[in-house]
N, C-alpha and C positions, 0 to 999 in steps of 0.2 A: 504494500500500500504506500501511498505518497504522503508527503507532509506539506503543510502550508506555512508561510511566514506568519508571524503573530498577527500582523495586520490583515493578511488574507484569511486567516482563521476567524478573526473577529467579524470581518465582512460576511463570510459564509454563514457564520452562526446567526448574525442579525437577519440575513435573508431567510434562513430556515425558520427562525422564530416568527416571521411574518405569516407563515403557514401553520405553525404549531407553537404557541407561546410556552408550552411546557418543556420544550427542548432546552437542556441546560448546558450541554457540551457536545462537541464532535469527538467521537471515539476513534474514528478512522475514516479514510476516504481513498478513492482511486479515481484518476482523472478521466478515463473514457471507458464506458461499458455500453453494451447494447442488450436490450431485453428481447427474449424470445418466449413464445408460449407453445405448448404442445397441442397439436391438432390430432385428436384420435381418429377422425375419419380418414385423413391422409397418412396417419401414422408417421408424422414428421414434425420437426420444430419449425415454427414460422416466425420470422423477424417481425417485431412490432414497430410502431413509430415512436418508440421511446429509446433515446440514446443520449448519454451525457455523463456527468459526474455522479458517482455513487458516494453517499454520505451515510455512515453508521453513527448513530447518536444516542445520547442518554437523555431521559426525560424525568421530570420531577413528579409525574403522575403515572398511573398504571395505563398501559404497559410501560415499564421503565427503560426500554430500549426499542429502537426502530431503525429503519433505513429508508432512504429515498434516493431515487435517481432524478436529479434536476435535469429535465429534458432540454436539449439544445435544438430539437427538431420542431417542437410546438409547445403549447402552454400546458400540456397534460403531463404531470410528473407521476412517477410511481411512488406511492407511500405505503410502506408495509410495517405494521407493528410486529415486534418480535415477541411471541408468546408461545405457550405450550403446543399450539396447533401447527406451528411450522416444523417441517422436516427438511433438513439440509443434507446434500451430498456434494462434496468437492471433487471435481474432475478437471484439474487445471487445463486450460484457462476458463473453465465453466463452473459456475456455482448453480447447482440445480436445487429447487425446493418446491414443496407443495404447501400452498397457503391455506388459510382457514376456510376458503371457498372450495377447497379440494382441486384447485387448478394447479397444473404442473407448469413451472416457470423456470427459465434459464437466464442467468446473467452471464454475459460473455465479456471478458476483458479484451479490449481492442488495443492491439500493440501499435505504437507510434508508426512503425514501418508500414502498417496497412493503410495509412493515410497518405503516404508519399507516392 
């Protein structure tokens, strides 16, 4: 995961708090990820229109942790509370999980060389 300067972290935290005032701190982040969902009919992963910076954060209210992808493609961010209903599997560069809605989701780290 990446790190931000103190000023960058404060700006990012302020931006996240506009969407969720209970966020107290950023636990970790990575600069560029893309979100995929599993389509059972096609039996394959499909890229969504969510791509951007992934923030893992702490909250002062329940649930006490969550993560979000601040979307660079449009105004729709992914916001996911971390609770007992989430199931994770790490297969680098993919983070697979099943959320509370029983949807299968994949977060894929995008390497800088893929944008060149």
